C-alpha positions as CSV (number, residue, x, y, z in Angstrom):
1,M,5.8,49.1,18.3
2,S,8.6,48.5,15.8
3,L,10.0,45.1,15.3
4,K,13.2,46.4,13.9
5,A,16.2,44.1,14.7
6,S,14.2,42.3,17.5
7,G,14.3,38.6,18.2
8,K,16.1,35.8,16.3
9,L,16.2,35.4,12.6
10,V,13.0,33.8,11.2
11,A,14.4,31.4,8.6
12,L,12.8,31.3,5.1
13,S,13.2,27.5,4.9
14,R,14.7,24.7,7.0
15,P,14.7,20.9,6.4
16,S,12.9,18.9,9.1
17,L,15.4,16.3,10.2
18,G,15.7,14.3,13.5
19,P,17.2,11.3,15.2
20,E,15.4,8.9,12.9
21,E,17.1,10.2,9.8
22,E,20.4,10.1,11.7
23,Q,19.9,6.5,12.7
24,A,19.0,5.6,9.1
25,V,22.2,7.2,7.8
26,I,24.3,5.4,10.4
27,R,22.7,2.1,9.4
28,V,23.8,2.5,5.8
29,L,27.3,3.6,6.8
30,R,27.7,0.5,9.0
31,S,26.4,-1.7,6.2
32,G,29.2,-0.7,3.8
33,R,26.7,-0.7,0.9
34,L,26.5,2.9,-0.3
35,V,24.9,2.6,-3.7
36,A,22.5,0.4,-5.6
37,G,21.4,-1.5,-2.5
38,P,18.2,-2.4,-0.6
39,E,17.5,1.1,0.7
40,G,17.1,2.5,-2.8
41,E,14.9,-0.3,-3.8
42,A,12.7,0.1,-0.7
43,F,12.5,3.8,-1.2
44,E,11.3,3.3,-4.8
45,D,8.7,0.8,-3.7
46,E,7.5,3.0,-0.9
47,F,7.3,6.1,-3.1
48,A,5.4,4.2,-5.8
49,G,2.9,3.2,-3.0
50,L,2.6,6.9,-1.9
51,T,1.8,8.0,-5.4
52,G,-0.3,5.1,-6.6
53,S,2.1,4.5,-9.5
54,R,3.3,1.1,-10.8
55,Y,7.0,2.1,-10.9
56,A,9.2,4.7,-9.2
57,I,12.8,5.3,-10.3
58,A,15.2,7.1,-8.0
59,V,17.7,9.5,-9.5
60,S,20.3,12.1,-8.4
61,S,18.1,15.2,-8.5
62,G,14.8,16.6,-9.7
63,T,16.5,18.2,-12.7
64,T,18.0,14.9,-13.8
65,A,14.5,13.3,-13.4
66,L,13.1,15.8,-15.9
67,F,16.0,15.3,-18.3
68,L,15.8,11.5,-18.2
69,A,12.1,11.6,-18.6
70,L,12.4,13.5,-21.9
71,L,15.3,11.2,-23.1
72,A,13.2,8.1,-22.3
73,L,10.5,9.5,-24.6
74,D,13.1,10.1,-27.3
75,I,12.7,13.9,-27.2
76,G,15.4,15.8,-29.0
77,S,16.1,18.0,-32.0
78,G,13.0,19.0,-33.9
79,D,10.7,18.5,-31.0
80,Q,9.0,21.3,-29.0
81,V,8.4,21.1,-25.2
82,V,5.9,23.6,-23.8
83,V,6.7,24.8,-20.2
84,P,5.1,27.5,-18.1
85,A,7.1,30.8,-18.3
86,Y,6.7,31.3,-14.6
87,S,8.7,28.4,-13.3
88,F,12.2,27.7,-11.9
89,I,14.6,27.5,-14.8
90,A,15.3,23.8,-14.3
91,T,12.0,23.0,-16.1
92,A,13.3,24.7,-19.3
93,N,16.9,23.5,-18.8
94,A,15.8,19.9,-18.9
95,A,14.1,20.4,-22.3
96,K,16.9,22.4,-23.8
97,T,19.6,20.0,-22.6
98,A,17.7,17.2,-24.2
99,G,18.0,19.1,-27.5
100,A,14.4,20.2,-27.8
101,E,13.0,23.7,-28.4
102,V,11.5,25.4,-25.3
103,V,8.2,27.0,-25.9
104,L,6.7,29.2,-23.2
105,A,3.1,29.5,-22.1
106,D,1.6,31.8,-19.5
107,V,0.2,31.0,-16.1
108,E,-2.9,31.8,-14.1
109,L,-2.6,34.7,-11.7
110,S,-4.0,33.0,-8.6
111,S,-2.7,29.5,-8.9
112,M,0.5,30.5,-10.7
113,N,0.1,27.2,-12.6
114,L,0.0,26.7,-16.4
115,D,-3.0,28.4,-18.0
116,P,-4.8,25.9,-20.3
117,A,-5.9,28.8,-22.6
118,S,-2.4,30.1,-23.1
119,L,-1.2,26.5,-23.6
120,A,-3.8,26.1,-26.4
121,R,-2.1,29.1,-28.2
122,A,1.4,27.7,-27.7
123,I,0.8,24.2,-29.1
124,N,1.4,23.3,-32.7
125,S,2.3,20.3,-34.9
126,Q,5.9,20.1,-33.5
127,T,4.7,20.0,-29.8
128,A,6.0,16.7,-28.5
129,V,5.7,17.2,-24.7
130,V,3.8,19.5,-22.4
131,M,5.4,19.9,-19.0
132,P,3.0,21.4,-16.4
133,V,4.5,22.4,-13.1
134,H,2.7,21.9,-9.8
135,Q,3.9,25.2,-8.6
136,F,5.0,25.4,-5.0
137,G,3.0,22.2,-4.3
138,L,-0.4,23.3,-5.7
139,P,-1.6,20.8,-8.3
140,A,-2.1,22.2,-11.8
141,N,-5.4,21.7,-13.7
142,L,-4.3,18.5,-15.2
143,E,-7.7,17.5,-16.6
144,A,-7.9,20.8,-18.7
145,I,-4.3,20.6,-19.6
146,A,-4.5,17.0,-20.8
147,Q,-7.5,17.9,-23.0
148,V,-5.7,20.8,-24.6
149,A,-2.5,18.7,-25.0
150,A,-4.1,15.5,-26.3
151,Q,-1.6,15.3,-29.2
152,A,1.4,15.5,-26.9
153,D,2.9,13.5,-24.1
154,L,2.4,14.9,-20.6
155,V,5.4,15.0,-18.3
156,E,4.6,16.5,-14.9
157,D,7.1,18.6,-13.1
158,A,6.1,17.6,-9.6
159,A,9.3,18.8,-7.9
160,C,7.3,20.4,-5.1
161,A,4.4,18.1,-5.0
162,A,5.2,14.9,-3.0
163,G,2.1,14.3,-1.0
164,A,-0.2,16.6,-3.1
165,Q,-3.5,15.4,-4.4
166,I,-6.1,16.4,-7.0
167,K,-9.7,15.0,-6.7
168,S,-8.3,12.5,-4.1
169,Q,-5.8,11.2,-6.6
170,P,-2.1,11.5,-5.5
171,I,0.2,13.6,-7.7
172,G,2.6,11.1,-9.2
173,R,0.0,8.7,-10.3
174,P,0.7,10.0,-13.8
175,H,-2.1,11.7,-15.7
176,G,0.4,11.6,-18.6
177,R,3.4,9.4,-19.2
178,L,5.7,10.4,-16.4
179,A,5.9,12.6,-13.2
180,C,9.1,13.9,-11.8
181,F,9.9,14.9,-8.1
182,S,12.7,16.7,-6.3
183,F,14.1,16.0,-2.8
184,H,16.1,19.2,-2.5
185,P,16.5,20.6,1.0
186,R,13.6,23.1,0.5
187,K,11.2,20.4,-0.5
188,V,8.7,18.8,1.9
189,V,10.5,15.4,1.6
190,T,14.3,15.9,1.4
191,T,17.3,13.6,0.8
192,G,19.7,16.6,0.5
193,E,19.8,16.1,-3.3
194,G,17.8,13.6,-5.2
195,G,14.8,13.0,-7.4
196,M,12.2,10.4,-8.4
197,I,10.3,9.6,-11.6
198,T,7.0,7.8,-11.5
199,T,5.3,6.0,-14.4
200,N,2.8,3.2,-15.1
201,D,4.7,2.2,-18.3
202,E,6.9,-0.8,-17.8
203,L,9.1,-0.2,-20.9
204,L,9.7,3.4,-19.9
205,A,10.6,2.3,-16.4
206,E,13.2,-0.1,-17.8
207,R,14.6,2.5,-20.1
208,L,14.9,5.0,-17.2
209,R,16.8,2.5,-15.0
210,A,19.2,2.0,-17.9
211,L,19.7,5.7,-18.6
212,R,20.6,6.4,-14.9
213,Q,23.1,3.6,-14.9
214,H,25.4,4.3,-17.9
215,G,22.8,2.7,-20.2
216,F,23.3,-0.7,-18.7
217,S,20.6,-3.4,-19.0
218,H,21.2,-7.1,-18.5
219,E,25.0,-6.4,-18.0
220,R,25.4,-4.7,-21.4
221,A,25.1,-1.0,-22.3
222,E,22.0,-1.0,-24.6
223,L,22.2,2.8,-25.1
224,P,24.3,5.7,-24.0
225,G,23.6,6.7,-20.4
226,F,24.7,8.6,-17.3
227,N,25.6,8.1,-13.7
228,F,22.4,9.6,-12.2
229,R,22.0,7.1,-9.3
230,L,20.7,8.1,-5.9
231,S,23.0,7.0,-3.0
232,E,21.9,4.5,-0.3
233,I,22.4,7.2,2.3
234,A,20.0,9.6,0.6
235,A,17.5,6.8,0.0
236,A,17.6,5.8,3.7
237,Q,16.9,9.4,4.7
238,G,14.1,9.6,2.2
239,R,12.4,6.5,3.6
240,V,12.2,8.2,7.0
241,Q,10.9,11.4,5.5
242,L,8.1,9.5,3.7
243,E,7.1,8.0,7.1
244,R,7.0,11.5,8.5
245,L,5.2,13.0,5.5
246,P,1.7,13.2,7.0
247,D,3.0,15.1,10.0
248,L,5.2,17.4,7.9
249,L,2.2,18.3,5.6
250,S,0.0,18.9,8.6
251,K,2.5,21.3,10.2
252,R,2.9,23.2,6.9
253,K,-0.9,23.5,6.5
254,S,-1.2,24.8,10.0
255,V,1.3,27.5,9.2
256,A,-0.6,28.3,6.0
257,R,-3.9,28.6,7.9
258,Q,-2.3,31.0,10.4
259,Y,-1.0,33.2,7.6
260,Q,-4.5,33.1,6.0
261,E,-6.2,34.2,9.2
262,C,-3.8,37.0,9.9
263,L,-3.2,38.4,6.4
264,A,-6.6,37.9,4.7
265,G,-7.6,41.5,5.6
266,L,-4.8,43.0,3.6
267,D,-6.4,43.9,0.3
268,W,-3.1,44.7,-1.2
269,L,-1.6,41.2,-0.6
270,G,-2.6,38.3,-2.8
271,L,-2.5,35.0,-0.9
272,P,-2.4,31.4,-2.2
273,P,-5.8,30.2,-3.3
274,D,-8.0,28.1,-1.1
275,E,-7.9,24.4,-1.6
276,N,-10.9,23.0,-3.5
277,D,-10.3,19.6,-5.2
278,E,-6.6,19.9,-4.5
279,R,-4.3,19.1,-1.6
280,H,-1.5,21.6,-1.5
281,T,1.8,20.7,0.1
282,F,2.8,24.3,0.8
283,Q,6.4,23.6,-0.2
284,S,6.6,27.4,-0.3
285,Y,4.2,30.2,0.8
286,V,4.2,32.7,-2.0
287,V,2.3,35.9,-1.9
288,R,2.0,38.8,-4.4
289,L,1.6,42.5,-4.0
290,K,-1.5,43.8,-5.7
291,S,-2.4,47.3,-6.9
292,G,-2.7,49.7,-4.1
293,A,0.1,48.2,-2.1
294,P,1.8,50.7,0.3
295,G,5.1,50.1,-1.4
296,T,7.0,47.9,-3.9
297,R,7.9,44.3,-3.5
298,E,11.5,45.3,-2.9
299,Q,10.4,47.8,-0.2
300,F,8.3,45.1,1.5
301,M,11.2,42.7,1.4
302,T,13.5,45.3,2.9
303,H,11.0,45.9,5.7
304,L,10.8,42.2,6.4
305,K,14.6,41.8,6.4
306,D,15.0,44.8,8.7
307,T,12.8,42.9,11.2
308,K,15.1,39.9,10.9
309,I,12.6,37.9,8.7
310,E,14.1,36.0,5.8
311,C,12.2,36.4,2.5
312,Q,13.0,36.0,-1.2
313,A,11.8,37.4,-4.5
314,G,9.6,35.1,-6.4
315,V,10.6,33.0,-9.4
316,V,12.3,34.9,-12.3
317,P,10.2,34.2,-15.4
318,I,12.1,31.9,-17.7
319,H,12.3,34.3,-20.6
320,Q,13.8,37.0,-18.4
321,H,17.0,34.8,-18.1
322,P,19.5,35.6,-20.8
323,A,19.6,32.0,-21.9
324,Y,15.9,32.1,-22.8
325,S,15.4,35.7,-23.9
326,R,14.5,34.5,-27.4
327,N,11.9,31.9,-26.3
328,A,9.0,34.3,-25.6
329,H,7.0,34.0,-28.9
330,M,3.8,35.3,-27.5
331,P,2.8,37.8,-24.7
332,L,3.3,36.4,-21.2
333,P,1.8,39.2,-19.1
334,V,0.8,37.2,-16.0
335,S,4.3,35.6,-15.7
336,E,5.8,39.0,-16.0
337,Q,3.5,40.5,-13.4
338,L,4.3,37.7,-11.0
339,G,8.0,38.2,-11.7
340,R,7.6,41.8,-10.4
341,T,5.3,41.2,-7.5
342,A,5.6,37.7,-6.0
343,L,7.7,36.8,-3.0
344,F,8.3,33.9,-0.6
345,L,7.5,34.2,3.1
346,P,9.0,31.8,5.6
347,M,7.5,28.3,5.3
348,H,8.7,25.1,6.8
349,A,7.5,22.4,9.3
350,E,9.6,23.8,12.1
351,L,8.2,27.3,12.0
352,S,6.7,28.2,15.3
353,Q,3.4,30.1,16.0
354,A,5.4,32.9,17.5
355,E,7.5,33.2,14.3
356,V,4.5,33.2,12.1
357,E,3.0,36.0,14.3
358,R,6.2,38.0,13.8
359,V,5.9,37.7,10.0
360,C,2.2,38.7,10.1
361,T,2.9,41.6,12.4
362,A,5.6,42.9,10.1
363,A,3.3,42.6,7.1
364,L,0.5,44.4,9.0
365,Q,2.9,47.2,10.0
366,F,4.0,47.6,6.4
367,G,0.4,48.0,5.4
368,R,-0.2,50.4,8.3
369,K,-3.0,48.2,9.6
370,E,-4.2,47.5,13.2
371,I,-3.1,44.0,14.4
372,P,-6.2,41.8,14.9
373,A,-6.4,40.0,18.3
374,K,-6.3,36.6,16.6
375,C,-2.8,37.3,15.4
């Protein structure tokens, strides 16, 4: 039976918001305090508690978090920052905007995270920072990365990783100097726009607070800074989202398990790796077409869209953007393969079992497979 044009649209992503978030926003509006108030301070304290870090500094976005983290470390002209080639462009933009040279390393095929072996080839005497990304909420191999990058500072791009863990340790309890999070609407925890930086370094925390507030410290501008504050409205919403985080993660994991059960038999479709020592947030559910697939990624996406299922091509490798076309100084075959073959399937906490079944049925039909009873 064809699913063409049947049913309502299955959304790729949707923030999970309810009456608690609405009440929190109303509370702030009635208070008349819209910036630099108690909600922001409480949000920082609660996020520090979640991550096991000493300090958490709220900022206006995940990108500004990355940028300020580099500025706090005095990264600029003459420094090199190594980032994975298969990552959203914000990772590279933060380094380039800080004035550093962006150096690209390849990723592992299964995890899509920074490959320590490729990182070892990318590092040299000018490497000041290595910026691993916890891609789509799956923790990178920080232990191996830290060993390879012992001469450099480690700044984690944890944009998708609020609530993730590795060896029972929360991401955000920095393995390096700093970790940076995003609260964009597609993230597990959302404030609309917003970000957070975590650190155990008191001096870095003080510097970051000054940088986000025009450089002010003790009523004087000690250094040039920016207006990268998070609003009280956003912070109040974020506090509610943190309270709901265990339930949001549980629902996403349930969706991921259902996908795994229904799609594991498709030998042409690569699924996210099983969790071992990691706790995955499943900020996104990313699959890749393998050799022997019954069509191209674009044909598969057309098939899904014809059945009213939203999907999206995977991340464009950084060096395939014109702004970074000259930054590929060594082969990046895995990133390029993922750039051709990876795509996002619907993933969010509000996704129903029936909607997941529709996605699985569409995939099985594309592969000309029988639909197993458990789907």
